[in-house]
C-alpha positions, 0 to 999 in steps of 0.5 A: 500500500505504500508504493509510490504512485505517479499520475498522468492526466488525460489531455484533449488539447489536440482535439478539434472543436468538431471532435469535442462536440461530437464526443460530447453528443454521444454521452446522451441517450434515452433514460428510463428511471431505475426502480432503485435509484432515480436517474434523470432523463437525457435527450434523444440522439440518432439511433445506433444500430449496434450496441457496444459490448461492455464487460461490467466487472464487479470487483468484490470481496468474500463477505464472510471476512472483515472487509470494506464495506463490512463483514456480511455486506449484501453485495448482491443487492448493491450489484443489482441496484447498480446494474438496473440503473446502468441498463436503464440509463444506458439503453444503447450499451450492452452490459455483460456483468461478471463478479470477480472475487480475486486475481485468479478469477480475473485472470480467467476472464482476461483470457477469454474476453477478446470480443468485448469493446471495453470495460466498466470496472466497479470496485465494490469491496477491497481484496488488495489483489489489483484486479482492477489494474489487471483489466485496465492493462488490457488496453481497451477503453475502460471506466474505473468506478469507486463504489464509495466506502467499498472500493476506495482504497484500491481505487485511489492507489490503482487509478494513478498507476493506470494513468501513469501507464497511459492506458485508455482509462477514465474514472468516476468517484462520486456519491451520485449514480447519475454521474456513473450513468452519464460517463457510461453513456460515452461507451456509445462512441466506440460504435461511431464511424471513425471514432476510437478509444481516444474519443471515448476517453475525451468524451468521458473526461468532459462528462466527469468535469461537467459533473464535478462540483465547482467550489468558489472561495470558502469561508472559515471559522476563525481558528488561528494556530500559533507558529511555535518556537521552532527551535524548541519544538524540533528539540522536543521532536528529537526526544520523542519515541513511538512504539510499534506493536506487531509490525511497522509499515516501511520497516527498519529502513523507515525507522532509521531514516526517521531517527537520522532526520528528526531524532525521533525513535521508532521502536518495534515490539512484538504483540507479546509485550502488550498482551502480557500487560493486558493480562496484568492490567488492573480491572478497576482501573480499566473500568474507570476509563470505560465508565468515563467514556460511557458517561460522556458518550452521546450514545452507545450504539452496538457494544456491550458493557464488557466490550468497553471494559476490555477496551479500558483494560487495553488502554491501561496496558498501552499506557503501562507499556509506554511508561516502561519504554518512556514513549510518547506514542504507540501504534498497533497492528490492530487488525492483525493483532485482533484477528490473530488472537493477540489482542482481546480488544480493539485499541480504538477508544484508547487511541482516542484518549491518548490523542486527546491527552496530547500523545499519539495513538496511531492505527495499523502500525503505520510508521509514516502516519504515526510519525506525521501525527507526532510532528503535527502535534509537537508543532501545534499542540493538536492531535491528528486524525489518521484516515482512509480517504474517499473522494466524492467529486459530486460534492467536491469533497474528500471524506476522511474515514476511520474507526479512531478519531480524537474528540478534542481536535483543538488540543487537550485544553480545547472543547470536546465534540460529541461522539458515539461508541460503536463496534468496529465496522469491518468485523462488527466486533469490539468497541470503536468511536464515531467522533462528530467533528466540528464543521466550518474549519480549515483543515490541513492533511499531510504525510511526512516521508523522511526517506524521500525527504518529502512532505505531501499535503492538501487543505480542505474545509470541514463540511459535514459528518457522514452518516453511512453504515458502510466502512469506518465509523468516523467520516469527516467530509471536507470541501477540497481547496484546489483541484480535486482531480489533480489530487485524485489522479496524483494520489501516492504513498498508499491510502492513509492521510493524517488530518489536523484542524487549522491552516498549517501550511506556514508550519509545514513550510518552515518545517521543510525549510529546517530539514531541507525537505520538499513540500508538495501540494496535492490539490 
């Protein structure tokens, strides 16, 4: 997931005005309303005698395992919704649906699909086996679609690869099914005399750009973030230590680079070190933390009382392990630890508490994100929110989704925002947190890579808390400042990002100047 992903935009600069008008015209056809999802009507154009044959590939994941969207997810129902809408909205396109659950199934279809004119690849769930990219690499006209909160990780990490390889691929990442239908109509161009896959790509891109919401100048709630005493802040950063339990994305090379550049120590430990302390944790102490979380929660939705107590015991164990190693942060391979029987609870509530208290609780033993959280909190006194981002062009939004989030986003002495205690979304077990974060504020999202000596960042205005059962519990939607298309097609460094409240661009500029790092604006 941490591969360096490059991007390339599709260009229509060399197309004539006549070709532009012709290409756009083919994106309209008669529409019959879907029984599931409303699709608006389109104007009638000249009849097409032969329909293009488009392989509609539903990339799914076995729903008997913890996944995005979630264990037990009804892929069949969702698939039928989408198929009905596409067939009603695109009567002049012949969709040939197939379900792909893994790369081996994908290979079989790749070998026998020579007669189709193109592909519509709908990513409904995550397998991380690169099936979408396998179909893109056939070189046929392809529309890659993210079903939001289902396939977003593979969409964001594989789309830039396909574009960098100059494949005839276009894309949609939108909460509006109409946006997908509008782009899918463009497959009609493939049966027009003299038209080619380049015309499809151009017509599809123009359709997406028309449907992408344009945001003017955004207003923000006044939220000044003081520029710190950098000399003192960087000195403290060089004294910090983060523990990584049961893994550590980036490995030893990343840990050495972080120490050499910043002085921050990244220490890897086995699950056993934490599980022993969990078994030794004082139950009364764990119950006190659990009761405090319960008392201040807006609502307890799924977890039982014992699940929350187990989270309190794990928090006690994490704190004791941090004291033992004189550490300021901890990050755990929580999914591997829980599924592998090394952890008896999820650390989500404990991570939220650590972040509220000015320390670092980082998800998934992601070394880059935990280091980014440590740098950001040291410079600002505010916690970072690590997330799996989702793109929604219909609202010009990026949605930061995870089952861990602070409830004191402005720092330990700041106001507390409401939160719900939920189960962990992917497997519907344990206890996690749905934080209802404040809206109307400037946010700055970034990642720091000491190996590349680069920092990537973008900024957005917090807009709404998404209430959606699929995928992670906390979902903060923010309106992107800049070019959402540039950000999507140029996504790199894996899926995770870390979000802080406030305009931190001056902080990042000074940080990069001090360490001779390059600052790259994603949007």
